[in-house]
N, C-alpha and C positions, 0 to 999 in steps of 0.2 A: 591792391597789392604793393607790396614794397620793393624798393630797387633790388634789395638783395634775395628776392624769391627765386629759387631755382625753376628752369623751364629746360626742356626737350624742343631743340630748334630744327632738328634735322634726323632722319632716318635712311637707310639703304639696305638692301638686300641684293644678294647675288648667287645666282645658282649657275653653275656649270655642268652641261652634260655633255656627252657623244662627242667629247674632246679627245683625242689620242692623247696619251701620257705624257709623250714628248713634248706636245705642245699646251698641256694642261696647266692650271696655276698651281704652284705649292701652296701649303695652307697659309701662310702669311700674303700670300698673292690674292687669294679669296677674299680674306678679312679687307685688304686693302681696297679692293674692288667694291665691297660693300661700302667702307668708309668714303670713296671717293663719291657714290652715290648719294651718301648722306650731305657730303658737301654740296651738292647740287641740290638737294632736297630743301637746305636751308634758304634759298634763293639768293645766296650771294657768291654761291660756287667757290672756287678754289681758294679765293682769297682768305677764306675763312681759315684755312689751313696753317696760315701764318700766325693767328693768334690761340691756336690750340697749346695748351702749358701742360697738358696732364694727358696721357694717353694710357687707358687699362685695356689690356688684352687678356680675352679669357682663355683660359688654359686648354690646349688640344688635348685629346683623347691618348694620343702615344706619349704626350707627358704626365699623363694622369696616374703612374701608377710606379711603383719603385722595381717592378719586373724588367727585366730586359725587353726592350722594343724590337724582337724579333720579327714582327709582323711587318714593321716598317724602316726597312735598313737604309735608309735614303738620305741620313742627317737631318737635321734640325735646324731650325733659327734658335742662335743662342740668347738673341734678345728679341722676343718676340712684339714687345710694344714699339721698338724702336725700327723694328723691320718694316712694321705696318705704316709708321711716322714717316719713314723715308720715303715710301712710294709715294705719298700723298703730299710730300712737300711739307711737312711739320718738323720741328723740333724741339718737342715738350722739356719742359724742367723734370715733370714727373712721368716715369715710365714704371708701370705697375704690370707685373704677370701675376693673375688671378690664381687661387688654390682650386682644388677639385669641387666640383659639384654644378648640377643642373640648376642649383639655386643662386650661383654666383652673378648671372647676370643682373636680377633684380637686387640683388642684395648690393651689387657695386652702384646701381645706378641710386640706390638709398645714400650710401656713402656719400656719393659724389655730389648729391643733393645738399646733403649736409654741410659739408665743405665749401662748397658754392655759396650757401647762406652765410656762413662764416668768414667769408672773404679769403678762403685758402685756394680757392681754384676759380680762375677766372672763364675758361674755356675747355672742356673737357671731351676726348672721344672715348667711347668704350666698343669694342671691335672683337669680333670673334669668328672662327670659321673649323670647318673641317676637309680634308682631301681625301677621304677614307676611300672612297670609290677609284679615284686615281691610283691610289696606292695598290689596291686589290688588282686591277686592270693590269698594272706594271708589273705586279708578282706573278701575276698567272701568266703573263706572256714574257716572262723574263727579260724585262726591259728595265735598264738600270736608270735611276734618277739621281738629281743631285740637288737635293734640298738645303744642304748645308749652307747656313747665313751666319755672316758675323757683323754686327752693328756695333760700333762704339757708343761709350756712354752709359750711364747709370742704370740701373734696372733693380726694381723693389721687386723679388721672386718672393711670392707669399706660399710657395711649397705645396706639399700635398693636402696640407688642411688636416681637418678633425679624422681620427681614426674609427671606422665604421664597422669593424669586426673584429672578433676575437680570431687567433688561431684555431682554436678549437671549433668556433663556427665555421670557417672557412674549410677546414677538412672534410666537414660533413656537406658542404656543399652552399653553405649559406655565404651571401655576399657577391654572388654572381647574378646580376640583376634579372635574368630569364630565368634563374632557378628561385630566387626571394619573393618576387612580386607576386607569384603564383599561391604563396604561402598566404597572403593576405586576400587574395581573390576567393579562395577555398574556404577560409575561415568567415568571410563576410557572406558567403552562399548558405553558409549552415545557420549563421545569426539570424538572416533573413528568411531562412526555412524554406528555401526553392528546393526545389529537385535538380539534378543534375542538367536535365534538359532545359529546365526553364531558365537556369541561370545563364545557360549558354546562349540561348535566346534573347535574354536581356544584354548581354555583353554585346551579341551582334547587333540589336536594335539600338545601343548606344553609338557602337563605332561606325554603323553604317552613315551617319549623319556626319560622322567626321571625315569620311571617304568622300560625301559629296561637296563638303567645303574644300578639300583640299584639290577636288577636280576642277575646281574653278578657281585657283591660285595659282597664279603664273609661275609662282618662285618654288611650288611644290617639286618634289623628287618623285614621288610614287602616286601621283594624283588621278588614280582611276576610282571611278564610282564602283562600289562593292555593295552588293545588297546584303542583308541579315543572313540571308541563307547561305551566301558565298563565305562570308566572314567565319561563318560557325560549322560550315562542311569542311571536314578533313579529307583531304586529298593528296596526291604526290605533289602538287604545286603549293597545298597549304597543310603540310604537314605538322602533326603537334610537335611543340620543342620542349615545353613542360605543360603539365595538365594543370588546369584546363585550355592554355591558350593555342591556338594553331599559330602558324608563323604570320598571319597577317594582322594579329592583335599585339605583336610585339613592336616595340621601338625599332625603327629601322636606321641604323649609324652609318651605313654605307653609301654616305652622300657626299655631295663636293658642293657646300653651301657656306654662305656667310652673311653676317647682319652686322650692322653698326648703329649707333645714336650718337648725337652730339647735343651736348648739355650746356648752358651757362646761365647768367642771371638776367633777370629783367633790364637792369640799367646797362650791362654789357650788350645785350641784344640791340636794344634802343642804339647804342653808342655805334655797334657794326651795320646798323639800317637793316637788321631783319627784321620783317614785316610781323607784326603781331599775329596774323592771320597763320603764321608758321609755328606760333608757341604752344604747346601743351604743357599744362602743370601736373605735377606729382601732387595729386591732393592727400594721398595718404600713404604709408608705407610700414612695413614692420617685417621683423625676422622672428623665427624660434626654431628650435631643435626637439625632436622628439628624445627620448632615452636612445642615445646613438646605437647601442648594440642591441640587434634584433633578438636577441634571447632577453633582454630587459626590458621589452614592451608591456605596457599593460594588458593589452590583447593584441589581436591580429585583424580586426574589423574597424578599427578608428585611429584616428591621428590626432591626438588633442592639441598639440603644438600647430598643426596646419589650421585646426579652427581657431585656436588662440590668436595667432599671428594674423588669420585675415581679418578677424573681428576686429583688432587694433588698429589694422588699417583702414578699414571702414569709420570706425570712429574718430580717427584722426582727421579724415574725409568729411565728417560730420553726416554720413551718408549709411544707407542700409543696403543689403543684396537687393531689395525690390527697386531700389534708386539706378542700378546699373543697367545699360543698353547692350553691353558687350561684356563677354567673358571669354578669357584665353586661360583653361586649366591645364596643368602639367598634364600630360595625356600619354607617359611610356607605356603605360600598361592600361586596361580597362579599371583595376582596382585603384589606380591613382585617382582617377576621375570620380568614380563612383565613391571612394571614402572624402574627395573633398564637397563632392554633392551635399552628403551626408552631413558634414560638418558644418557648412553653410545652410542647410535646409532647403536645400533646390532639389527639385525632380530632375531625374536623368533625361526627361523629353521637355526640359525647360523651353518653352516656344523661342526665346532669345539666341538660344543655340549656347554650345560652352566651348566653342574653339572660334577663333577668327583666322586661323592658318590653315586648319585640317588634321592637325596632331602628329605626335612623332612616328607612328606608323605609316603614314599616308602623304604628309608634308614632308616628312623626313626628320630625323632625329639627330642633327648635327653636334653630338658630342653634349659638352656643358653648354653650348651655346644657344638651345634651341629657345630658350625665353626669350632671348634679345630679337627674335623673329617675331616672336609674339606681340612684344612691343612696338616694334618696327612696322608692323601689320596694323595694328591698333592707332597709331597716330594719323593717317589718313581719314579713318574713319571719324575720328574726333573731331579734325579740323573742319570736316564736312558737314558737321552735327554739335556745334559749340558748346549746347546745354547739355550734352549727353555725357554721360560717363562710362567708364570700361575698367575691369578689375582683369589681373594678371596675376598668377600664380606659380610659382616656380619651386622645385622642388629636387633636392640632390640626394644621392646613396639609394637608399631603399626605404621611401617615406620617412629619410631621417633628418633632414634640412629643409626648411621652409622659407621663402621670401614672397612678400605680397605688395602689389603697387596698385593704387587706383588712380585712375588719370583723367583728365577732362580737359580741353581747350577754354572751358569758363574759367576766367582768373581766379587764383589762390587770394582768399581774402587774410589780412592781418599778416603777424611774422610767423615764417615758416620755421617750424620746429617739430622734430619727433621725438616720441618718448624712446628713452634708451632700451633695445632689446634685453639688457640684462635687467632691467627693473621687473620683466613679468615673465621671464625665462626660468625665475625661481619656481614660478606655479608648475612648470613641467618637472623640474628637477624633483622636486618634492613628493612627486607621484611615487606610492608605493610599487616597487615591482616584485613580480613574484620571486620567491627562494629559486636558485638555479644550481644545479649540479654538472659538473663533468663526468663524474662517475655513477650515472645512476644504475639501480640494480633492484629487480623485483617486479611486480606488476604495476602495469601504466595503462593510460589511456591517450590516444592521439588528439591534440588540440587544434593541429592542422597539419598540413602535408602536401607534397606534389610527387608528380611521377617525371623524370625527366626522359628524354628520348633522343636517341642517336639517328638521325637520318629516318626518322619514322617508327623506329622500333625502341620499345622502353628498355632501359639500360639500368636505372637506377631511381630510388624513391627517397627523399627527406621528410623527416618527421619531426616536429615538434610535440612533446608530450610532456604529461604530468605524472608523478608517481602517484600512485593510488594512497600510498602508507602516509606521505608527508606533503604532497602537493606540489614537490620541487617540480621545476619544469626542465627539462633536458633537451638536447638535438641528438639526433640519431639518424642512421640510414636503416633500410629494413633488409633481408635477405635478396640477391639480385634474381631469386626464382622467376622466371617469364611467365609462369601462368599466376603468380601473386602480384607482380607489378601489373599485370593486365586487368584482375581482378580489381586492384586499387582505382585504376582509371575508369572502371565501369560501375563502381558502387560507391556511394559516401562512406568516406572512412573517419569523418570526424566523430570522436566517443566511440571509436574502435578500441576495443580492449586487445592485451598484449601482454610481453613481457620485455625487459630490455636488461641488456647486460652490457658491460663496459671492459674492452681489453686493449691496452696498448694504447691510450687515449682516443679509440674509436668506440661507438655507441652503435649496438644494433638492436633494434626494435623487431619483435617476432609477432605480427598480429595471431590473435586466435581464431 
């Protein structure tokens, strides 16, 4: 290994439960608590803080939309990376506030690794958090909190990032995660030829194992063991959110959780006296985006950019999926895991397991920052088994943006260098998308769909369909007739015929 090789030398997590809102940490306080734990984990403690020249803060959910933050009216940290740095005694030269996406923790680890290898960064902290549960409790109990913070100094705010939906898609309900991921799930079920009952059982068996891992994880927010039967049985506590997902199959973002990792070079770690037993190497990494608009996807049962970037990361590491001892797949909904497994050729019941944290529905889904928990959980496993490798996938949007990391405590050989993502993104961008129309009319067929519920009662459906005459794709809703909505949740709808019409920018598909 060379002196410039990037390494991870510290990881920390912090979960805050059952603390009255008035005494609870604000978002940056939670991130800083995780960062403080990462300093301790490095083996040299708080003295490392003075050497941190770069802080990346993962963007919190309330800052991840241009719509008013009406749900959390308590103010905000105006300079999140410096708010974290101040709390741990750091004064970085570079302070970066990331853009939106669950892919960003791994994406920024990749960026930091490259900048360390090039000598642009000496010691970097990447940290993120959410305090959504505290905010909910405060609002419910009419408690006013003051989360406003002003920290002087520079900040590179990377903004909201890529546009992931069109106004037309959003008007029909696409772009809200709980309403969009079911479109992939139902398409996957049809591709696999499963009955509704078979596929529900498949999802339950998959996520039962996630819940078991979460139950043994001290940082979990919802760490309860749930059987496949519990997960798939609709009840007042496990009501349907959007078909086919009951509540316990959805990412749970009402959490107070933070995670952080510290990165540096081999030479700097030696200079600082950080023991080699703490070093974990990023052996491979990659990033790629799907066709970002959901209406432009090639289909709804695969994710070619996910597969491409994961294989690129493995190739950089000189390893295959078979060489991995640990996985942490982004797991906001079952379809995200199933499609990742399909892209990598893994069985859903792979004996190695598909998560080290327990996943977003059970461990917790702290906004854009979940994957940093996956990496922080992976580090001690790899240190304890230095010859083993672990793979982490990160997903932003609606299976939209992907990043992958391959980690091991086994030293990286040769000069660290990654392939530029732009060199292979063209493979995805060049894939032909089906033709699309915002004003469909005529006979049509359902390509995929979901039924959305309000407190257990079906209230609308979303359809992606194709015109029979031209093959043009469209998005639509159906009539809100309760009997129709119930029928759509009880019987397979993919391939069902009907007619579609457009009026004032809204499309209605009426099944035959």
